[in-house]
mmCIF file of the N, C-alpha and C atoms, coordinates in Angstrom:
data_MODEL
# 
_entry.id   MODEL 
# 
loop_
_atom_site.group_PDB 
_atom_site.id 
_atom_site.type_symbol 
_atom_site.label_atom_id 
_atom_site.label_alt_id 
_atom_site.label_comp_id 
_atom_site.label_asym_id 
_atom_site.label_entity_id 
_atom_site.label_seq_id 
_atom_site.pdbx_PDB_ins_code 
_atom_site.Cartn_x 
_atom_site.Cartn_y 
_atom_site.Cartn_z 
_atom_site.occupancy 
_atom_site.B_iso_or_equiv 
_atom_site.pdbx_formal_charge 
_atom_site.auth_seq_id 
_atom_site.auth_comp_id 
_atom_site.auth_asym_id 
_atom_site.auth_atom_id 
_atom_site.pdbx_PDB_model_num 
ATOM 1   N N  . MET A 1 1  ? 43.179  56.992 -20.895 1.00 0.00 ? 1  MET A N  1 
ATOM 2   C CA . MET A 1 1  ? 42.367  55.535 -20.389 1.00 0.00 ? 1  MET A CA 1 
ATOM 3   C C  . MET A 1 1  ? 41.987  56.022 -18.636 1.00 0.00 ? 1  MET A C  1 
ATOM 4   N N  . ALA A 1 2  ? 42.688  57.766 -18.610 1.00 0.00 ? 2  ALA A N  1 
ATOM 5   C CA . ALA A 1 2  ? 42.508  58.090 -16.913 1.00 0.00 ? 2  ALA A CA 1 
ATOM 6   C C  . ALA A 1 2  ? 41.232  58.764 -17.116 1.00 0.00 ? 2  ALA A C  1 
ATOM 7   N N  . LYS A 1 3  ? 40.416  59.178 -17.940 1.00 0.00 ? 3  LYS A N  1 
ATOM 8   C CA . LYS A 1 3  ? 39.075  59.441 -17.691 1.00 0.00 ? 3  LYS A CA 1 
ATOM 9   C C  . LYS A 1 3  ? 38.288  58.488 -17.983 1.00 0.00 ? 3  LYS A C  1 
ATOM 10  N N  . ASN A 1 4  ? 38.469  57.405 -18.177 1.00 0.00 ? 4  ASN A N  1 
ATOM 11  C CA . ASN A 1 4  ? 37.108  56.441 -18.490 1.00 0.00 ? 4  ASN A CA 1 
ATOM 12  C C  . ASN A 1 4  ? 37.607  55.730 -16.883 1.00 0.00 ? 4  ASN A C  1 
ATOM 13  N N  . ASP A 1 5  ? 38.200  55.428 -16.256 1.00 0.00 ? 5  ASP A N  1 
ATOM 14  C CA . ASP A 1 5  ? 39.103  55.452 -15.264 1.00 0.00 ? 5  ASP A CA 1 
ATOM 15  C C  . ASP A 1 5  ? 37.781  56.277 -14.145 1.00 0.00 ? 5  ASP A C  1 
ATOM 16  N N  . HIS A 1 6  ? 38.572  56.991 -14.429 1.00 0.00 ? 6  HIS A N  1 
ATOM 17  C CA . HIS A 1 6  ? 37.525  58.506 -13.039 1.00 0.00 ? 6  HIS A CA 1 
ATOM 18  C C  . HIS A 1 6  ? 36.017  58.176 -13.616 1.00 0.00 ? 6  HIS A C  1 
ATOM 19  N N  . LYS A 1 7  ? 35.811  58.187 -14.526 1.00 0.00 ? 7  LYS A N  1 
ATOM 20  C CA . LYS A 1 7  ? 34.120  57.476 -15.097 1.00 0.00 ? 7  LYS A CA 1 
ATOM 21  C C  . LYS A 1 7  ? 33.600  56.629 -14.692 1.00 0.00 ? 7  LYS A C  1 
ATOM 22  N N  . ASP A 1 8  ? 34.301  55.422 -14.276 1.00 0.00 ? 8  ASP A N  1 
ATOM 23  C CA . ASP A 1 8  ? 33.775  54.383 -14.031 1.00 0.00 ? 8  ASP A CA 1 
ATOM 24  C C  . ASP A 1 8  ? 34.130  54.242 -12.594 1.00 0.00 ? 8  ASP A C  1 
ATOM 25  N N  . ARG A 1 9  ? 34.818  54.367 -11.880 1.00 0.00 ? 9  ARG A N  1 
ATOM 26  C CA . ARG A 1 9  ? 34.846  54.465 -10.044 1.00 0.00 ? 9  ARG A CA 1 
ATOM 27  C C  . ARG A 1 9  ? 34.015  55.843 -9.730  1.00 0.00 ? 9  ARG A C  1 
ATOM 28  N N  . LEU A 1 10 ? 32.978  57.060 -11.092 1.00 0.00 ? 10 LEU A N  1 
ATOM 29  C CA . LEU A 1 10 ? 32.117  57.836 -10.410 1.00 0.00 ? 10 LEU A CA 1 
ATOM 30  C C  . LEU A 1 10 ? 30.638  57.080 -10.775 1.00 0.00 ? 10 LEU A C  1 
ATOM 31  N N  . LYS A 1 11 ? 30.664  56.537 -11.506 1.00 0.00 ? 11 LYS A N  1 
ATOM 32  C CA . LYS A 1 11 ? 29.588  55.019 -12.100 1.00 0.00 ? 11 LYS A CA 1 
ATOM 33  C C  . LYS A 1 11 ? 29.297  54.503 -10.754 1.00 0.00 ? 11 LYS A C  1 
ATOM 34  N N  . LEU A 1 12 ? 29.795  54.180 -10.385 1.00 0.00 ? 12 LEU A N  1 
ATOM 35  C CA . LEU A 1 12 ? 30.078  52.756 -9.293  1.00 0.00 ? 12 LEU A CA 1 
ATOM 36  C C  . LEU A 1 12 ? 29.721  53.116 -7.848  1.00 0.00 ? 12 LEU A C  1 
ATOM 37  N N  . GLU A 1 13 ? 30.498  54.612 -7.808  1.00 0.00 ? 13 GLU A N  1 
ATOM 38  C CA . GLU A 1 13 ? 29.676  55.494 -6.458  1.00 0.00 ? 13 GLU A CA 1 
ATOM 39  C C  . GLU A 1 13 ? 28.541  55.214 -6.648  1.00 0.00 ? 13 GLU A C  1 
ATOM 40  N N  . THR A 1 14 ? 28.012  55.907 -7.658  1.00 0.00 ? 14 THR A N  1 
ATOM 41  C CA . THR A 1 14 ? 26.874  56.177 -7.942  1.00 0.00 ? 14 THR A CA 1 
ATOM 42  C C  . THR A 1 14 ? 25.801  55.473 -7.800  1.00 0.00 ? 14 THR A C  1 
ATOM 43  N N  . THR A 1 15 ? 26.323  54.852 -8.449  1.00 0.00 ? 15 THR A N  1 
ATOM 44  C CA . THR A 1 15 ? 25.357  53.222 -8.110  1.00 0.00 ? 15 THR A CA 1 
ATOM 45  C C  . THR A 1 15 ? 25.304  52.687 -6.756  1.00 0.00 ? 15 THR A C  1 
ATOM 46  N N  . GLU A 1 16 ? 26.816  52.770 -6.161  1.00 0.00 ? 16 GLU A N  1 
ATOM 47  C CA . GLU A 1 16 ? 26.200  52.635 -4.383  1.00 0.00 ? 16 GLU A CA 1 
ATOM 48  C C  . GLU A 1 16 ? 25.861  52.881 -4.025  1.00 0.00 ? 16 GLU A C  1 
ATOM 49  N N  . THR A 1 17 ? 25.668  54.798 -3.938  1.00 0.00 ? 17 THR A N  1 
ATOM 50  C CA . THR A 1 17 ? 24.569  55.484 -2.912  1.00 0.00 ? 17 THR A CA 1 
ATOM 51  C C  . THR A 1 17 ? 23.529  55.901 -3.214  1.00 0.00 ? 17 THR A C  1 
ATOM 52  N N  . ASN A 1 18 ? 23.356  55.245 -4.408  1.00 0.00 ? 18 ASN A N  1 
ATOM 53  C CA . ASN A 1 18 ? 21.844  55.033 -4.967  1.00 0.00 ? 18 ASN A CA 1 
ATOM 54  C C  . ASN A 1 18 ? 21.312  53.981 -4.130  1.00 0.00 ? 18 ASN A C  1 
ATOM 55  N N  . GLY A 1 19 ? 22.283  53.186 -4.427  1.00 0.00 ? 19 GLY A N  1 
ATOM 56  C CA . GLY A 1 19 ? 21.510  51.278 -3.321  1.00 0.00 ? 19 GLY A CA 1 
ATOM 57  C C  . GLY A 1 19 ? 21.277  51.853 -1.904  1.00 0.00 ? 19 GLY A C  1 
ATOM 58  N N  . LYS A 1 20 ? 22.347  52.712 -1.040  1.00 0.00 ? 20 LYS A N  1 
ATOM 59  C CA . LYS A 1 20 ? 22.121  52.830 -0.267  1.00 0.00 ? 20 LYS A CA 1 
ATOM 60  C C  . LYS A 1 20 ? 21.036  53.791 0.478   1.00 0.00 ? 20 LYS A C  1 
ATOM 61  N N  . ILE A 1 21 ? 20.505  54.925 -0.606  1.00 0.00 ? 21 ILE A N  1 
ATOM 62  C CA . ILE A 1 21 ? 20.065  55.534 -0.140  1.00 0.00 ? 21 ILE A CA 1 
ATOM 63  C C  . ILE A 1 21 ? 18.471  54.435 -0.492  1.00 0.00 ? 21 ILE A C  1 
ATOM 64  N N  . ALA A 1 22 ? 18.092  53.644 -1.919  1.00 0.00 ? 22 ALA A N  1 
ATOM 65  C CA . ALA A 1 22 ? 17.210  53.222 -1.977  1.00 0.00 ? 22 ALA A CA 1 
ATOM 66  C C  . ALA A 1 22 ? 16.602  52.078 -0.563  1.00 0.00 ? 22 ALA A C  1 
ATOM 67  N N  . GLU A 1 23 ? 17.759  51.543 0.384   1.00 0.00 ? 23 GLU A N  1 
ATOM 68  C CA . GLU A 1 23 ? 18.010  50.985 0.920   1.00 0.00 ? 23 GLU A CA 1 
ATOM 69  C C  . GLU A 1 23 ? 17.176  51.584 2.045   1.00 0.00 ? 23 GLU A C  1 
ATOM 70  N N  . ALA A 1 24 ? 16.987  52.923 2.759   1.00 0.00 ? 24 ALA A N  1 
ATOM 71  C CA . ALA A 1 24 ? 17.240  53.499 4.172   1.00 0.00 ? 24 ALA A CA 1 
ATOM 72  C C  . ALA A 1 24 ? 15.657  53.968 3.975   1.00 0.00 ? 24 ALA A C  1 
ATOM 73  N N  . SER A 1 25 ? 15.589  54.401 2.254   1.00 0.00 ? 25 SER A N  1 
ATOM 74  C CA . SER A 1 25 ? 14.260  54.949 1.528   1.00 0.00 ? 25 SER A CA 1 
ATOM 75  C C  . SER A 1 25 ? 13.153  54.015 2.281   1.00 0.00 ? 25 SER A C  1 
ATOM 76  N N  . GLU A 1 26 ? 13.330  52.309 1.898   1.00 0.00 ? 26 GLU A N  1 
ATOM 77  C CA . GLU A 1 26 ? 12.644  50.770 1.587   1.00 0.00 ? 26 GLU A CA 1 
ATOM 78  C C  . GLU A 1 26 ? 12.247  51.213 3.254   1.00 0.00 ? 26 GLU A C  1 
ATOM 79  N N  . LYS A 1 27 ? 13.452  51.016 4.133   1.00 0.00 ? 27 LYS A N  1 
ATOM 80  C CA . LYS A 1 27 ? 12.922  50.300 5.768   1.00 0.00 ? 27 LYS A CA 1 
ATOM 81  C C  . LYS A 1 27 ? 12.019  51.880 6.197   1.00 0.00 ? 27 LYS A C  1 
ATOM 82  N N  . LEU A 1 28 ? 12.532  53.010 5.638   1.00 0.00 ? 28 LEU A N  1 
ATOM 83  C CA . LEU A 1 28 ? 11.595  54.109 5.843   1.00 0.00 ? 28 LEU A CA 1 
ATOM 84  C C  . LEU A 1 28 ? 10.177  53.992 5.639   1.00 0.00 ? 28 LEU A C  1 
ATOM 85  N N  . ALA A 1 29 ? 10.008  53.425 4.850   1.00 0.00 ? 29 ALA A N  1 
ATOM 86  C CA . ALA A 1 29 ? 8.504   53.597 3.663   1.00 0.00 ? 29 ALA A CA 1 
ATOM 87  C C  . ALA A 1 29 ? 7.947   52.348 4.369   1.00 0.00 ? 29 ALA A C  1 
ATOM 88  N N  . ILE A 1 30 ? 8.616   51.396 4.560   1.00 0.00 ? 30 ILE A N  1 
ATOM 89  C CA . ILE A 1 30 ? 7.798   49.960 5.409   1.00 0.00 ? 30 ILE A CA 1 
ATOM 90  C C  . ILE A 1 30 ? 7.805   50.382 7.489   1.00 0.00 ? 30 ILE A C  1 
ATOM 91  N N  . ARG A 1 31 ? 8.389   51.273 7.726   1.00 0.00 ? 31 ARG A N  1 
ATOM 92  C CA . ARG A 1 31 ? 7.765   51.795 9.591   1.00 0.00 ? 31 ARG A CA 1 
ATOM 93  C C  . ARG A 1 31 ? 6.074   52.640 8.836   1.00 0.00 ? 31 ARG A C  1 
ATOM 94  N N  . PHE A 1 32 ? 6.647   53.556 8.188   1.00 0.00 ? 32 PHE A N  1 
ATOM 95  C CA . PHE A 1 32 ? 5.802   54.384 7.809   1.00 0.00 ? 32 PHE A CA 1 
ATOM 96  C C  . PHE A 1 32 ? 4.451   53.716 7.248   1.00 0.00 ? 32 PHE A C  1 
ATOM 97  N N  . ARG A 1 33 ? 4.505   52.583 6.662   1.00 0.00 ? 33 ARG A N  1 
ATOM 98  C CA . ARG A 1 33 ? 3.298   51.272 6.133   1.00 0.00 ? 33 ARG A CA 1 
ATOM 99  C C  . ARG A 1 33 ? 2.811   50.973 7.774   1.00 0.00 ? 33 ARG A C  1 
ATOM 100 N N  . ALA A 1 34 ? 3.558   50.856 8.692   1.00 0.00 ? 34 ALA A N  1 
ATOM 101 C CA . ALA A 1 34 ? 2.838   50.281 9.942   1.00 0.00 ? 34 ALA A CA 1 
ATOM 102 C C  . ALA A 1 34 ? 2.446   51.241 10.851  1.00 0.00 ? 34 ALA A C  1 
ATOM 103 N N  . LYS A 1 35 ? 2.821   52.810 10.694  1.00 0.00 ? 35 LYS A N  1 
ATOM 104 C CA . LYS A 1 35 ? 2.153   53.413 11.438  1.00 0.00 ? 35 LYS A CA 1 
ATOM 105 C C  . LYS A 1 35 ? 0.783   54.051 11.014  1.00 0.00 ? 35 LYS A C  1 
ATOM 106 N N  . SER A 1 36 ? 0.679   53.625 9.122   1.00 0.00 ? 36 SER A N  1 
ATOM 107 C CA . SER A 1 36 ? -0.773  53.785 8.683   1.00 0.00 ? 36 SER A CA 1 
ATOM 108 C C  . SER A 1 36 ? -1.026  52.814 8.725   1.00 0.00 ? 36 SER A C  1 
ATOM 109 N N  . GLN A 1 37 ? -1.313  51.558 9.514   1.00 0.00 ? 37 GLN A N  1 
ATOM 110 C CA . GLN A 1 37 ? -1.756  50.918 9.699   1.00 0.00 ? 37 GLN A CA 1 
ATOM 111 C C  . GLN A 1 37 ? -2.202  50.777 10.877  1.00 0.00 ? 37 GLN A C  1 
ATOM 112 N N  . LYS A 1 38 ? -1.293  50.931 12.228  1.00 0.00 ? 38 LYS A N  1 
ATOM 113 C CA . LYS A 1 38 ? -2.064  51.384 12.988  1.00 0.00 ? 38 LYS A CA 1 
ATOM 114 C C  . LYS A 1 38 ? -2.786  51.994 13.500  1.00 0.00 ? 38 LYS A C  1 
ATOM 115 N N  . ALA A 1 39 ? -2.735  52.910 12.781  1.00 0.00 ? 39 ALA A N  1 
ATOM 116 C CA . ALA A 1 39 ? -3.487  54.507 13.102  1.00 0.00 ? 39 ALA A CA 1 
ATOM 117 C C  . ALA A 1 39 ? -4.892  54.434 12.996  1.00 0.00 ? 39 ALA A C  1 
ATOM 118 N N  . ASP A 1 40 ? -4.931  53.510 11.533  1.00 0.00 ? 40 ASP A N  1 
ATOM 119 C CA . ASP A 1 40 ? -6.320  52.758 10.746  1.00 0.00 ? 40 ASP A CA 1 
ATOM 120 C C  . ASP A 1 40 ? -7.226  51.918 11.601  1.00 0.00 ? 40 ASP A C  1 
ATOM 121 N N  . GLU A 1 41 ? -6.218  51.203 12.357  1.00 0.00 ? 41 GLU A N  1 
ATOM 122 C CA . GLU A 1 41 ? -7.257  50.291 13.596  1.00 0.00 ? 41 GLU A CA 1 
ATOM 123 C C  . GLU A 1 41 ? -7.629  50.848 14.568  1.00 0.00 ? 41 GLU A C  1 
ATOM 124 N N  . LYS A 1 42 ? -6.324  51.986 14.938  1.00 0.00 ? 42 LYS A N  1 
ATOM 125 C CA . LYS A 1 42 ? -7.234  52.395 16.351  1.00 0.00 ? 42 LYS A CA 1 
ATOM 126 C C  . LYS A 1 42 ? -7.924  53.514 15.977  1.00 0.00 ? 42 LYS A C  1 
ATOM 127 N N  . ALA A 1 43 ? -8.168  54.022 14.027  1.00 0.00 ? 43 ALA A N  1 
ATOM 128 C CA . ALA A 1 43 ? -9.351  55.110 14.006  1.00 0.00 ? 43 ALA A CA 1 
ATOM 129 C C  . ALA A 1 43 ? -10.497 54.150 13.916  1.00 0.00 ? 43 ALA A C  1 
ATOM 130 N N  . GLN A 1 44 ? -10.922 53.005 14.163  1.00 0.00 ? 44 GLN A N  1 
ATOM 131 C CA . GLN A 1 44 ? -11.894 51.863 13.777  1.00 0.00 ? 44 GLN A CA 1 
ATOM 132 C C  . GLN A 1 44 ? -12.782 52.231 15.115  1.00 0.00 ? 44 GLN A C  1 
ATOM 133 N N  . ALA A 1 45 ? -11.301 51.425 16.078  1.00 0.00 ? 45 ALA A N  1 
ATOM 134 C CA . ALA A 1 45 ? -11.621 51.365 17.564  1.00 0.00 ? 45 ALA A CA 1 
ATOM 135 C C  . ALA A 1 45 ? -12.083 52.290 18.433  1.00 0.00 ? 45 ALA A C  1 
ATOM 136 N N  . ALA A 1 46 ? -11.924 53.819 17.566  1.00 0.00 ? 46 ALA A N  1 
ATOM 137 C CA . ALA A 1 46 ? -11.700 54.982 18.472  1.00 0.00 ? 46 ALA A CA 1 
ATOM 138 C C  . ALA A 1 46 ? -13.563 55.526 18.683  1.00 0.00 ? 46 ALA A C  1 
ATOM 139 N N  . GLY A 1 47 ? -14.102 55.967 20.154  1.00 0.00 ? 47 GLY A N  1 
ATOM 140 C CA . GLY A 1 47 ? -15.499 56.155 19.684  1.00 0.00 ? 47 GLY A CA 1 
ATOM 141 C C  . GLY A 1 47 ? -15.857 57.546 19.575  1.00 0.00 ? 47 GLY A C  1 
ATOM 142 N N  . LYS A 1 48 ? -15.298 58.296 19.915  1.00 0.00 ? 48 LYS A N  1 
ATOM 143 C CA . LYS A 1 48 ? -15.308 59.606 19.013  1.00 0.00 ? 48 LYS A CA 1 
ATOM 144 C C  . LYS A 1 48 ? -15.488 59.716 17.961  1.00 0.00 ? 48 LYS A C  1 
ATOM 145 N N  . LYS A 1 49 ? -16.004 60.647 17.235  1.00 0.00 ? 49 LYS A N  1 
ATOM 146 C CA . LYS A 1 49 ? -16.029 61.457 15.801  1.00 0.00 ? 49 LYS A CA 1 
ATOM 147 C C  . LYS A 1 49 ? -14.580 61.610 15.670  1.00 0.00 ? 49 LYS A C  1 
ATOM 148 N N  . GLY A 1 50 ? -14.434 62.793 16.001  1.00 0.00 ? 50 GLY A N  1 
ATOM 149 C CA . GLY A 1 50 ? -13.603 63.584 16.405  1.00 0.00 ? 50 GLY A CA 1 
ATOM 150 C C  . GLY A 1 50 ? -12.111 62.880 16.360  1.00 0.00 ? 50 GLY A C  1 
ATOM 151 N N  . LYS A 1 51 ? -11.314 62.108 17.376  1.00 0.00 ? 51 LYS A N  1 
ATOM 152 C CA . LYS A 1 51 ? -10.816 60.939 17.196  1.00 0.00 ? 51 LYS A CA 1 
ATOM 153 C C  . LYS A 1 51 ? -10.164 60.327 16.165  1.00 0.00 ? 51 LYS A C  1 
ATOM 154 N N  . GLN A 1 52 ? -11.408 59.798 15.970  1.00 0.00 ? 52 GLN A N  1 
ATOM 155 C CA . GLN A 1 52 ? -11.126 59.187 14.539  1.00 0.00 ? 52 GLN A CA 1 
ATOM 156 C C  . GLN A 1 52 ? -10.983 59.303 12.958  1.00 0.00 ? 52 GLN A C  1 
ATOM 157 N N  . GLU A 1 53 ? -11.570 61.045 13.307  1.00 0.00 ? 53 GLU A N  1 
ATOM 158 C CA . GLU A 1 53 ? -10.710 61.326 11.924  1.00 0.00 ? 53 GLU A CA 1 
ATOM 159 C C  . GLU A 1 53 ? -9.617  61.747 11.731  1.00 0.00 ? 53 GLU A C  1 
ATOM 160 N N  . VAL A 1 54 ? -9.328  62.663 13.386  1.00 0.00 ? 54 VAL A N  1 
ATOM 161 C CA . VAL A 1 54 ? -7.492  62.312 13.222  1.00 0.00 ? 54 VAL A CA 1 
ATOM 162 C C  . VAL A 1 54 ? -7.193  61.337 13.084  1.00 0.00 ? 54 VAL A C  1 
ATOM 163 N N  . LEU A 1 55 ? -7.462  60.344 13.599  1.00 0.00 ? 55 LEU A N  1 
ATOM 164 C CA . LEU A 1 55 ? -6.299  59.033 13.065  1.00 0.00 ? 55 LEU A CA 1 
ATOM 165 C C  . LEU A 1 55 ? -6.097  58.725 11.417  1.00 0.00 ? 55 LEU A C  1 
ATOM 166 N N  . ARG A 1 56 ? -7.461  58.894 11.459  1.00 0.00 ? 56 ARG A N  1 
ATOM 167 C CA . ARG A 1 56 ? -7.303  58.318 9.587   1.00 0.00 ? 56 ARG A CA 1 
ATOM 168 C C  . ARG A 1 56 ? -6.805  59.260 8.766   1.00 0.00 ? 56 ARG A C  1 
ATOM 169 N N  . ARG A 1 57 ? -6.673  60.404 9.422   1.00 0.00 ? 57 ARG A N  1 
ATOM 170 C CA . ARG A 1 57 ? -5.764  61.479 8.783   1.00 0.00 ? 57 ARG A CA 1 
ATOM 171 C C  . ARG A 1 57 ? -4.417  61.453 8.587   1.00 0.00 ? 57 ARG A C  1 
ATOM 172 N N  . ARG A 1 58 ? -3.953  60.868 10.311  1.00 0.00 ? 58 ARG A N  1 
ATOM 173 C CA . ARG A 1 58 ? -3.036  60.221 10.387  1.00 0.00 ? 58 ARG A CA 1 
ATOM 174 C C  . ARG A 1 58 ? -2.524  59.427 9.766   1.00 0.00 ? 58 ARG A C  1 
ATOM 175 N N  . SER A 1 59 ? -3.669  58.480 9.450   1.00 0.00 ? 59 SER A N  1 
ATOM 176 C CA . SER A 1 59 ? -3.100  57.190 8.642   1.00 0.00 ? 59 SER A CA 1 
ATOM 177 C C  . SER A 1 59 ? -3.183  57.975 6.871   1.00 0.00 ? 59 SER A C  1 
ATOM 178 N N  . GLU A 1 60 ? -3.577  58.227 6.649   1.00 0.00 ? 60 GLU A N  1 
ATOM 179 C CA . GLU A 1 60 ? -3.858  58.883 5.056   1.00 0.00 ? 60 GLU A CA 1 
ATOM 180 C C  . GLU A 1 60 ? -2.435  59.272 5.095   1.00 0.00 ? 60 GLU A C  1 
ATOM 181 N N  . LEU A 1 61 ? -1.883  60.345 6.109   1.00 0.00 ? 61 LEU A N  1 
ATOM 182 C CA . LEU A 1 61 ? -0.109  61.071 5.754   1.00 0.00 ? 61 LEU A CA 1 
ATOM 183 C C  . LEU A 1 61 ? 0.820   60.243 5.956   1.00 0.00 ? 61 LEU A C  1 
ATOM 184 N N  . PHE A 1 62 ? 0.756   58.746 6.953   1.00 0.00 ? 62 PHE A N  1 
ATOM 185 C CA . PHE A 1 62 ? 1.716   57.906 6.106   1.00 0.00 ? 62 PHE A CA 1 
ATOM 186 C C  . PHE A 1 62 ? 1.586   57.543 4.959   1.00 0.00 ? 62 PHE A C  1 
ATOM 187 N N  . GLY A 1 63 ? 0.564   57.433 5.075   1.00 0.00 ? 63 GLY A N  1 
ATOM 188 C CA . GLY A 1 63 ? 0.233   56.140 3.965   1.00 0.00 ? 63 GLY A CA 1 
ATOM 189 C C  . GLY A 1 63 ? 0.760   56.600 2.825   1.00 0.00 ? 63 GLY A C  1 
ATOM 190 N N  . GLN A 1 64 ? 0.439   58.540 2.474   1.00 0.00 ? 64 GLN A N  1 
ATOM 191 C CA . GLN A 1 64 ? 1.180   58.919 0.901   1.00 0.00 ? 64 GLN A CA 1 
ATOM 192 C C  . GLN A 1 64 ? 2.412   59.000 1.614   1.00 0.00 ? 64 GLN A C  1 
ATOM 193 N N  . ALA A 1 65 ? 3.457   58.853 2.844   1.00 0.00 ? 65 ALA A N  1 
ATOM 194 C CA . ALA A 1 65 ? 4.946   59.262 2.305   1.00 0.00 ? 65 ALA A CA 1 
ATOM 195 C C  . ALA A 1 65 ? 5.553   57.977 2.168   1.00 0.00 ? 65 ALA A C  1 
ATOM 196 N N  . ALA A 1 66 ? 4.741   56.621 2.958   1.00 0.00 ? 66 ALA A N  1 
ATOM 197 C CA . ALA A 1 66 ? 5.474   56.050 2.307   1.00 0.00 ? 66 ALA A CA 1 
ATOM 198 C C  . ALA A 1 66 ? 5.041   55.139 0.862   1.00 0.00 ? 66 ALA A C  1 
ATOM 199 N N  . LYS A 1 67 ? 4.014   56.173 0.033   1.00 0.00 ? 67 LYS A N  1 
ATOM 200 C CA . LYS A 1 67 ? 4.071   55.938 -0.913  1.00 0.00 ? 67 LYS A CA 1 
ATOM 201 C C  . LYS A 1 67 ? 5.291   56.550 -1.989  1.00 0.00 ? 67 LYS A C  1 
ATOM 202 N N  . GLU A 1 68 ? 5.125   58.225 -1.887  1.00 0.00 ? 68 GLU A N  1 
ATOM 203 C CA . GLU A 1 68 ? 6.211   59.075 -2.303  1.00 0.00 ? 68 GLU A CA 1 
ATOM 204 C C  . GLU A 1 68 ? 7.729   57.683 -2.273  1.00 0.00 ? 68 GLU A C  1 
ATOM 205 N N  . LEU A 1 69 ? 7.738   57.531 -1.112  1.00 0.00 ? 69 LEU A N  1 
ATOM 206 C CA . LEU A 1 69 ? 9.118   56.853 -0.870  1.00 0.00 ? 69 LEU A CA 1 
ATOM 207 C C  . LEU A 1 69 ? 9.193   55.243 -1.401  1.00 0.00 ? 69 LEU A C  1 
ATOM 208 N N  . GLU A 1 70 ? 8.284   54.310 -1.619  1.00 0.00 ? 70 GLU A N  1 
ATOM 209 C CA . GLU A 1 70 ? 8.265   53.937 -2.202  1.00 0.00 ? 70 GLU A CA 1 
ATOM 210 C C  . GLU A 1 70 ? 8.527   54.268 -4.268  1.00 0.00 ? 70 GLU A C  1 
ATOM 211 N N  . ASP A 1 71 ? 7.876   54.984 -4.122  1.00 0.00 ? 71 ASP A N  1 
ATOM 212 C CA . ASP A 1 71 ? 7.874   55.356 -5.759  1.00 0.00 ? 71 ASP A CA 1 
ATOM 213 C C  . ASP A 1 71 ? 9.753   56.142 -6.348  1.00 0.00 ? 71 ASP A C  1 
ATOM 214 N N  . LYS A 1 72 ? 10.215  57.088 -5.048  1.00 0.00 ? 72 LYS A N  1 
ATOM 215 C CA . LYS A 1 72 ? 11.987  57.179 -4.860  1.00 0.00 ? 72 LYS A CA 1 
ATOM 216 C C  . LYS A 1 72 ? 12.352  55.945 -5.242  1.00 0.00 ? 72 LYS A C  1 
ATOM 217 N N  . VAL A 1 73 ? 12.287  54.663 -4.235  1.00 0.00 ? 73 VAL A N  1 
ATOM 218 C CA . VAL A 1 73 ? 13.159  53.571 -3.889  1.00 0.00 ? 73 VAL A CA 1 
ATOM 219 C C  . VAL A 1 73 ? 12.795  53.019 -5.873  1.00 0.00 ? 73 VAL A C  1 
ATOM 220 N N  . ALA A 1 74 ? 11.837  52.931 -6.456  1.00 0.00 ? 74 ALA A N  1 
ATOM 221 C CA . ALA A 1 74 ? 11.310  52.309 -7.652  1.00 0.00 ? 74 ALA A CA 1 
ATOM 222 C C  . ALA A 1 74 ? 12.390  52.995 -8.723  1.00 0.00 ? 74 ALA A C  1 
ATOM 223 N N  . LYS A 1 75 ? 12.072  53.977 -8.162  1.00 0.00 ? 75 LYS A N  1 
ATOM 224 C CA . LYS A 1 75 ? 12.948  55.466 -9.980  1.00 0.00 ? 75 LYS A CA 1 
ATOM 225 C C  . LYS A 1 75 ? 14.151  54.947 -8.954  1.00 0.00 ? 75 LYS A C  1 
ATOM 226 N N  . LEU A 1 76 ? 14.907  54.879 -8.054  1.00 0.00 ? 76 LEU A N  1 
ATOM 227 C CA . LEU A 1 76 ? 16.375  54.779 -7.778  1.00 0.00 ? 76 LEU A CA 1 
ATOM 228 C C  . LEU A 1 76 ? 16.599  53.060 -8.609  1.00 0.00 ? 76 LEU A C  1 
ATOM 229 N N  . ARG A 1 77 ? 15.736  52.382 -8.187  1.00 0.00 ? 77 ARG A N  1 
ATOM 230 C CA . ARG A 1 77 ? 16.260  50.825 -8.907  1.00 0.00 ? 77 ARG A CA 1 
ATOM 231 C C  . ARG A 1 77 ? 16.193  50.720 -10.110 1.00 0.00 ? 77 ARG A C  1 
ATOM 232 N N  . LYS A 1 78 ? 15.561  51.939 -10.708 1.00 0.00 ? 78 LYS A N  1 
ATOM 233 C CA . LYS A 1 78 ? 15.595  51.452 -11.918 1.00 0.00 ? 78 LYS A CA 1 
ATOM 234 C C  . LYS A 1 78 ? 16.836  51.996 -13.184 1.00 0.00 ? 78 LYS A C  1 
ATOM 235 N N  . THR A 1 79 ? 17.011  53.652 -12.301 1.00 0.00 ? 79 THR A N  1 
ATOM 236 C CA . THR A 1 79 ? 18.470  53.854 -13.225 1.00 0.00 ? 79 THR A CA 1 
ATOM 237 C C  . THR A 1 79 ? 19.603  52.781 -12.358 1.00 0.00 ? 79 THR A C  1 
ATOM 238 N N  . ALA A 1 80 ? 19.427  51.949 -11.308 1.00 0.00 ? 80 ALA A N  1 
ATOM 239 C CA . ALA A 1 80 ? 20.430  51.503 -11.614 1.00 0.00 ? 80 ALA A CA 1 
ATOM 240 C C  . ALA A 1 80 ? 20.780  50.128 -12.371 1.00 0.00 ? 80 ALA A C  1 
ATOM 241 N N  . ALA A 1 81 ? 19.877  49.780 -12.918 1.00 0.00 ? 81 ALA A N  1 
ATOM 242 C CA . ALA A 1 81 ? 19.551  48.330 -13.731 1.00 0.00 ? 81 ALA A CA 1 
ATOM 243 C C  . ALA A 1 81 ? 20.312  48.478 -14.816 1.00 0.00 ? 81 ALA A C  1 
# 
């Protein structure tokens, strides 16, 4: 019976920790999406082609990071269910 209790506590701790990680990752992904959008808007308003390229690349990198975090959140939420 003690082994089952230990397994239950371990499972509960894992679920809680995954939830915390998912929540933090989700918040970060939202911030990265906002930064990506902001960089994209600045790129459209930029006058010089070089500046546009730099801002578009920044937008791509933040967008990619947000996507990876969103995928991680989805995976964590799937394992918690």
